[in-house]
C-alpha positions in Angstrom: -53.8 0.3 33.3 -52.5 2.8 30.7 -48.9 3.2 31.9 -46.6 0.7 33.6 -44.1 1.9 36.2 -41.2 -0.4 36.5 -38.6 -0.4 39.2 -36.6 -2.7 41.5 -35.1 -2.6 45.1 -31.6 -3.1 43.8 -31.7 0.4 42.2 -31.6 1.9 45.6 -28.6 -0.1 46.7 -26.3 1.1 43.9 -24.4 3.9 45.6 -21.3 5.7 44.3 -20.8 7.7 47.5 -22.5 10.6 49.3 -20.7 13.1 47.1 -22.1 11.7 43.9 -25.1 13.4 42.2 -26.3 10.1 40.7 -27.7 8.9 44.1 -30.4 6.6 45.3 -32.3 9.7 46.5 -33.2 10.4 42.9 -35.6 7.5 42.9 -37.0 8.4 46.3 -37.6 11.9 45.0 -39.6 10.6 42.0 -41.6 8.2 44.2 -42.4 11.0 46.7 -43.6 13.3 43.9 -45.7 10.7 42.3 -47.5 10.1 45.6 -47.8 13.9 46.2 -49.3 14.4 42.8 -51.7 11.5 43.3 -50.3 9.7 40.3 -48.8 6.6 41.9 -52.0 4.6 42.2 -53.0 5.1 38.6 -49.9 3.2 37.3 -49.4 -0.5 36.7 -46.5 -1.3 39.0 -44.0 -4.0 38.1 -40.8 -5.2 39.6 -38.0 -5.6 37.0 -36.4 -8.9 36.1 -32.7 -9.0 35.3 -31.5 -8.8 31.7 -30.0 -12.0 30.3 -26.5 -12.2 28.9 -28.1 -12.8 25.5 -30.0 -9.6 25.7 -26.9 -7.6 26.7 -24.8 -9.2 24.0 -27.0 -7.6 21.3 -25.5 -4.2 22.2 -22.3 -4.9 24.2 -19.1 -6.9 23.5 -18.8 -10.2 25.4 -15.4 -9.1 26.8 -16.9 -5.9 28.1 -19.7 -7.7 30.0 -17.0 -10.1 31.4 -14.9 -7.1 32.5 -17.9 -5.4 34.3 -18.7 -8.7 36.1 -15.1 -9.1 37.1 -14.9 -5.5 38.4 -17.8 -6.0 40.8 -16.3 -5.6 44.3 -17.3 -7.9 47.2 -17.0 -5.0 49.5 -16.2 -1.3 49.3 -16.0 0.6 46.1 -14.4 0.1 42.7 -13.9 3.0 40.3 -14.4 2.4 36.6 -13.5 6.0 35.8 -13.6 9.3 37.6 -17.4 9.5 37.3 -18.5 5.9 37.3 -18.1 3.3 40.0 -19.4 0.1 41.5 -20.3 -1.1 45.0 -21.2 -4.7 45.8 -24.9 -4.1 44.7 -24.1 -2.2 41.4 -23.8 -5.2 39.1 -27.2 -6.5 40.3 -28.8 -3.1 39.8 -27.3 -2.8 36.3 -28.7 -6.1 35.2 -32.1 -5.2 36.5 -31.9 -1.7 34.9 -31.4 -3.2 31.5 -33.9 -5.9 32.3 -36.5 -3.4 33.4 -36.3 -1.8 30.0 -36.7 -5.2 28.3 -39.7 -5.9 30.5 -41.3 -2.6 29.5 -40.9 -3.6 25.8 -42.6 -6.9 26.4 -45.5 -5.4 28.4 -46.1 -2.8 25.7 -45.8 -5.1 22.7 -48.0 -7.7 24.3 -50.7 -5.0 24.7 -50.8 -5.2 28.5 -50.1 -1.4 28.7 -50.0 1.4 26.2 -46.6 2.7 27.4 -44.2 2.3 30.3 -41.7 4.3 32.4 -38.6 2.6 33.8 -37.4 4.3 37.0 -34.0 2.6 36.9 -30.4 3.2 38.1 -27.7 3.2 37.0 -28.6 5.1 33.8 -27.3 3.9 30.5 -27.1 6.3 27.5 -23.3 7.0 27.8 -22.4 3.3 27.9 -20.9 2.3 24.5 -20.4 -1.2 23.2 -17.2 -1.6 25.3 -16.9 1.2 27.7 -18.6 2.4 30.9 -18.7 6.1 31.4 -20.9 9.0 32.6 -22.4 7.0 35.5 -23.5 4.3 33.0 -22.6 0.6 32.8 -25.1 -1.1 30.4 -27.0 0.9 27.8 -30.5 0.2 29.0 -32.5 1.9 26.2 -30.3 0.3 23.6 -30.8 -3.2 25.1 -34.6 -2.6 25.1 -34.6 -1.3 21.5 -32.6 -4.2 20.2 -35.0 -6.5 22.1 -37.9 -4.9 20.2 -36.1 -5.4 16.9 -34.8 -8.9 17.4 -37.2 -10.6 19.7 -40.4 -9.0 18.5 -39.5 -8.6 14.9 -40.1 -4.8 14.5 -38.5 -3.2 11.5 -38.1 0.4 12.7 -37.7 1.9 16.2 -36.8 5.5 17.2 -35.1 6.7 20.4 -35.7 10.3 21.5 -32.9 11.3 23.9 -33.7 14.6 25.7 -31.0 14.4 28.4 -28.9 17.5 28.5 -25.9 15.4 27.6 -25.4 13.7 24.2 -26.3 10.0 24.1 -23.0 9.0 22.8 -23.2 5.4 23.8 -26.5 4.9 22.1 -25.1 6.5 18.9 -22.1 4.2 19.1 -24.3 1.2 19.3 -26.7 2.1 16.6 -24.4 4.1 14.2 -24.5 1.3 11.6 -28.1 0.1 12.2 -30.5 2.0 10.0 -33.5 0.2 11.6 -32.9 2.4 14.7 -33.2 6.2 14.6 -31.6 8.2 17.3 -32.7 11.8 17.9 -30.6 13.5 20.6 -30.9 17.0 21.8 -28.0 18.2 24.1 -26.0 21.1 25.4 -22.9 21.8 23.3 -20.0 22.2 23.9 -20.4 19.9 27.0 -19.8 16.4 28.3 -19.2 14.0 26.6 -17.8 16.4 24.0 -19.1 14.7 20.9 -22.1 14.4 18.6 -22.2 17.9 17.2 -20.6 16.8 13.9 -22.4 13.5 13.5 -25.3 13.1 11.1 -26.8 10.4 9.0 -30.1 9.2 7.7 -30.9 7.7 11.1 -28.8 9.7 13.5 -30.3 13.1 14.2 -28.1 15.2 16.6 -29.3 18.6 17.7 -26.6 20.5 19.7 -27.9 23.5 21.5 -26.0 26.2 23.4 -25.9 26.8 27.1 -28.8 29.1 28.1 -31.3 27.4 25.8 -34.8 28.2 27.0 -37.9 26.2 26.7 -39.1 28.3 23.8 -35.8 27.9 21.8 -35.8 24.1 22.6 -39.3 23.7 21.3 -38.5 25.5 18.1 -35.4 23.3 17.5 -37.3 20.1 18.3 -40.2 21.1 16.0 -37.9 22.0 13.1 -35.2 19.4 13.3 -36.6 16.3 15.0 -40.3 16.1 14.3 -40.0 16.0 10.4 -37.4 13.2 10.7 -39.5 11.1 13.1 -42.5 11.5 10.8 -40.6 10.5 7.7 -39.0 7.5 9.5 -42.4 6.1 10.6 -41.1 4.2 13.7 -43.2 1.2 14.8 -42.2 1.9 18.5 -40.7 4.8 20.2 -38.3 5.1 23.2 -37.3 8.0 25.4 -33.9 8.3 26.9 -35.5 10.5 29.6 -33.0 12.8 31.2 -34.3 15.7 33.1 -31.0 17.5 33.8 -31.9 20.2 31.4 -34.2 21.7 34.0 -33.4 25.3 34.9 -33.0 24.3 38.6 -30.4 21.6 37.8 -26.9 22.9 38.2 -25.4 20.0 36.2 -25.9 22.0 33.0 -27.1 25.3 31.8 -30.5 24.7 30.0 -33.6 26.5 31.0 -36.3 23.8 30.7 -39.2 23.4 33.1 -41.9 20.8 33.7 -44.2 22.1 31.0 -41.4 21.6 28.4 -41.0 18.0 29.4 -44.7 17.5 29.1 -44.6 19.1 25.7 -41.8 16.9 24.4 -43.8 13.9 25.6 -46.9 15.1 23.8 -45.1 15.6 20.6 -43.6 12.1 20.6 -46.9 10.6 21.7 -48.4 12.1 18.6 -45.8 10.4 16.4 -46.4 7.1 18.2 -50.2 7.4 17.7 -49.8 8.0 14.0 -47.1 5.3 13.3 -46.6 3.0 16.2 -50.0 2.2 17.7 -49.1 4.5 20.6 -46.3 2.2 21.8 -43.7 4.0 23.9 -41.1 3.0 26.5 -39.4 5.7 28.5 -36.2 4.9 30.4 -34.8 7.2 33.1 -31.4 8.8 32.4 -30.2 12.0 34.1 -31.7 14.6 36.4 -29.9 15.6 39.6 -31.8 18.4 41.4 -34.1 16.2 43.4 -37.1 18.6 43.5 -36.9 19.4 39.8 -36.4 15.8 38.9 -39.5 14.6 40.8 -41.7 17.3 39.4 -40.4 16.8 35.8 -40.8 13.0 35.9 -44.3 13.5 37.3 -45.2 15.8 34.4 -43.7 13.3 31.9 -45.6 10.3 33.4 -48.9 12.3 33.8 -48.7 13.0 30.1 -47.9 9.4 29.2 -50.8 8.2 31.3 -53.2 10.8 29.9 -54.2 11.9 33.3 
């Protein structure tokens, strides 16, 4: 099998309330679309294992992990902030979300699959070393990237974050680690209201205005991200795969469509083919219009799987 599809039943049990856009229905919409598009049976399906404390400690403070564990309610709901909360199943889902991303790294680096998509909840790219925010508890893609560096001995990895919101948590974690390049495109000004003024040799932030179309996005990606990725020569690539920049998603004001997500995927696959033996792990972040999310993820996975 070319592409692994990793998920876990606990992801569907994490629920922050019927009003909340980051709902279990997101994964059901993806699953339904993969079946409708006749993609589901072409994927190598795996059930995620939970992340270990050691794996989480590579990117999160011990006191923070302890606080998240202590906040887990036995019943009802516990709010971590106005956007982010926990029910009795959330902690298990969060451990399996980070663990699913770690599993994806192991599968790809062992050569069992060429690439992998982790259909997980809760998402992760807003989680900093010591703060939950923006629906995120543990930074799944950061845990996976550090696993590739520390456990597998890679020297350079790159994360391409195309969520419509800036990956502030990932930047916080890797700000002082030149072995990890972060390339983040995002609407600005917009939540989490940072990133536009940050730049370094390995942090490439590309703020874009509301109303950005697919054409304008592709121009910016080609001019500002592709040369940096090529020069960095990553040995493995990661997607923080947020699909909330779709024109039908009212969480933001971008104008992307499925073809744009397929195009982004193709560009990064080209970098992976030239420098990383094709090795890619993609981890689900945002995307809240259910129809647009399902169609966009299907386009992304179809491209990853070369179908």
